[in-house]
N, C-alpha and C positions, 0 to 999 in steps of 0.2 A: 622336271627330271627327278627321278628318284634313284636310289642306289642300284636297283635292278637295271634301270636303263643305262646307267654308267657302265656297269659290268658287262652289258650285252653288246656294247659297240664292237663290231667285228674287226678282226685283224684285216688290214688292207693289203692285198697282194701287190707285189712290185710289177713293173712293166713286163719283165721277162717271165715272171710266173704266170701272168695273165695270158700272154701269147703262147707260152709252152702248153698251157692247159687247153687253149682253144685249138691250136694247130695239132696237138697230139690227139685230141678227141676226134677231130675231123679226119685225120689220117687213119685212125683205127676203124671208123665207120666206112671210109672209102675202101679199105682192104676187105671188109666184110661184104660190101656191095659188089665189088669186082668178083669175089669168089662165088657170088650168087648169079653172076652173068649180067649185071646191070650195064647199061651203055655208059661210055665215057662221059658224055655231056651231062647225063643224069647225075653221075657220081660227082662231077666237078661242081654242079649247082648245089648239090647237097653239102659239099665241103664248105662252100661259101656260106650257106645258111647256118650250118653248125658253128662255124667260126664266129660269124656275126652274133648269133644268139648267145654264145658263151661269153664273149667279150662284153657285149651290151648288158647282159644280166649281171655279170660280175661287177661292173662299174655302177649300175643302178643300185644293186644291193649295198655297195659301200656307202652310197649317198643316203639311201632311205633308212638305214639302220643307225645313222647318226641322229641324235636327238635334235629337234628343232630349237635352235638357239633362242628364237623369239619367244618361245613358250616356257623358258626356264625361269625358276625363281631368280630374283635379282642377284643373290649371292653367287650362284653358279655362273650366271651370265657375266658378271664382273670378273669372276675368277678366270673364266675362259679368256676374256679380253686381256687380262693382266698376264696370263701365262702363255697364251697361244696367239691371241689376236682374233677378235670376232670377224673383222672385215677380211682378213687373210683366210680364215676358215671358210667363210661364205664364198669367196672367190674360187678357192680350190674345189669346193664341193660343186660349184656351178660349172667349172671347167670339165670336171669328170662327168657330170651328168650330160653336158653338151656333147662330149665325144661319144657317149653311149648312144645318143640319138642319131648323130651323124653317121656312125658306123652301120646302123640299121638301114639308114637311107642309102648309103653307099652300096650295101649288099644287094639291094633291090635294083640299083642301076647296073651293076655288073652282071647280075643274073639275066636282066633284060637284054644286055649286049651279047650274051652267050647264045648265039643261034647256030653256029657252025661247030660241029664236033671237033674239027681239026684245030680250031683256035681255043677250045674250051680250057685246056691246061694253062695256056699263056694268060688267058683272061683271069682265071682263078689266081694265078701267081701275081698278077697285077693288083688284084684285090688284096691279097696277102700283104703286098708291099705298102699299099696305101693305108690299110688298117693298122699295120705295125707302126708306120710313121705317125699316125694320129695318136696311138697309145703312147708312143715315145715322147710326144710333145707334153703329155701330162705326167711324165715320169716323176718330176719334182713335186707335183701336187700329191701324187700317191704316197711318196715318201713322207711329205709333210703331214698328210692326214693320218698316217700310221704313227708318227711321232706325237701328234696331237692326241691321238687315241690313248697312247701310253700315259700322257700327262693327265688327261681327264679321268682315266680309270683310277688314278691315285688320289683324286679329290676326296675329301672327307665325306663320309656317309652321314648326312644330317637328317634327323627326324624333325621336320618343321612343326609337328604337333606336340613336341616335348619341350618343356622349359630348358633353357640353355644358359649356362654360366661360362663366361669367357675369363680365363686367367691371363692377366696382362702384367707388364712390368719390364724392367731392363733384362738383358741377357744374364744368365747365371745367377739370378736371385733365388732360384729354387722352384720356379713354376712347374717344371716337368715332374719334379719329385712330389710336389703337392698333388698334382693330378694323379700320379701313380698311386698315392696312398689313399685318396678318398674315392676313387672310381675304378672302373675296369680298364681305363686307358693305360697304355704301356708305352709312353714316349721314351725316346732315347735320353739318357741322362749322362752328362759329362761335365768336366770342369773348365770348358772353354766357351767363349761367347758363341751365340747363334747355333747352339747344338740342335735346337728345334728348327728344322728347315721347312717343315710343312705343318699343317694343322692336324692335331691328333684329338680324337673324340673318345671320351670315356663316359660311363654311365654309373649311376648309383640309384638305389631306391630308398624311399622313406615312407613308411606306411604302405599305401597302395600306389603312390605316385613315383614316376620315374623321372630322373633329372639327367641332363647331359652336361658334361664338363669338357670344355675345349681348351687345349693347350696350344698357344700360338707362339710364333717366333718372337724373340725379344725385340723391343722397339727402343731406339735411341732418341735422345732429346736433340733433334735437329730438324730443319725445314723439310717439308714433304718432298720437294724436288731432289733432295740429297739422300732420301731414304732408298734402300735397295729393295729388290722384289720381295724378299722375305718380310721386311717391315711393312710393305704395302699390303701383303696378304694378311698380316696381323691386323692392320687397321680395317681392312675389308671385313674380317670376321667380326670385329667389335661392332662395326656399323650395321651390318646386315643380319647378324645372328643373335647378339647378346640380349638377354632379358635382364641379366645382372652381371656386373663386372667385379671380379675378385682381383684387386690390384696389389701386387706383392712388392714390398720394399726390402732392401737389405741394409739396415743401419750399420752393420759391421763393415760395410764397403769391401768385403772380401770378394764380391762379385767383380771388382775392378773399376767400379764407377762411383764417384762421390755422391753423397746424399743430395747435394744441391741439384745435380742433373736429374737424379731420380725424382725429386720433388717437382721439378719443372715438367717432367713427363706426366706425373700424376695430375697436375693442374690442367695440362692439355687434355688428358683423357676425360676429366670431369667436365671441362668447359665445352669440349667438342661433341661428346656423345649424349650428355644429359640423361644418363641412365643411373639406376641405383648402383652405388659403388661401396664395396666393403674393402677397406684398406687394412692390410695386415703387414706386420713386420716379421720377417722370417729370420732364422738362425739364432733363435733364443738360446740354443745350446752353446753358442760361441760367446754371446754377449747379451745381457739383459739391458734393454734400453727403454726408458720411460719417456713418452711423448704424447702430446695431444693430436699429433698428425695421424697416427694410426689407431685403430679401434681395438686391436688385439695383437698380442705377440705370440708367435708360434715357433715350433721347430719341426721342419719337415724331416729332419734327420731322426729325431727321437719320437715324433708324433705328439709332442706336448701341445695341448690346446687345439688340436685339429678337430676334435669332436665339437667343441664349442664353436669353432669357425664354421663348420658345416651346418650347424643349427642356425647360425645367423644368416648364412646364405639361403637356406630354405625359407626362413622368415621373410627375407627380402624378395625372393621369387614369388612367394605366396601373398606378398603385400601386407605382411603382418609386422614387419620390422621397420625401424628407422631407416630412411633412405640415406645411408652413410655417405657423407660428402656432398649431398645435394642441398 
């Protein structure tokens, strides 16, 4: 899946919209045919055919334009499973596709039964009732697929051929502000925890090379089973996307979390992902702290030392620097 495929997932029509579209079109054609002198049985057969075609094609289109989950990069596949549920998505797509095929088969059965002009209207109405009932049974699936579409369309647009730096750390340590300053990313910035609710992707260039910077939700120092969906998304981004991790600490503790907890998270990040890590201490403008724990102190507020930090990140990505923390 690429960003174009995500954006092209079509809006899924609701049950009533599909039926109104099909019945409305059939009624319009019937009126034209009657005005041309067509026989009642011919018109009623045509109404069944048109209704069947529109319902079936609308449902099939909804299924086919969804990207194949099995062919997705691992990051997108796991993100879908986390936010939507892969099994649930597959089941809903399967139900919708199944109904599209059954309605086509049903139309052939009712057209075959239509041999007497006197019964043609009643037979067509019976088909309408059966087909409407079948579409109604997948009403919840159609709603779910549309909701899933909205979530998937908001997934970050990742270039898997471009080096990627993930910015990690506790909530409110200044990650979003850093991404905002060094790249084209424009994440929301506020003074309360978990401001970043999704993954935000920015870019910057150095020489002729382009780099991606990803702002992820803050992660707390707690067991995986106790982490919320935002934290799990953050971990997923590190696991599947990162070439280098920029881990941000707030030694001033104005983020609301003690350094002990922040350092526990740092150790978990280092030990779990085994990637190059550049550890920086933010909020130098508030308090200057000397420590062997971090390699550079910065101020996302004033921009102090951000250029040096970016150079170090580039060296790590390009394999020219010391693999900080490893």
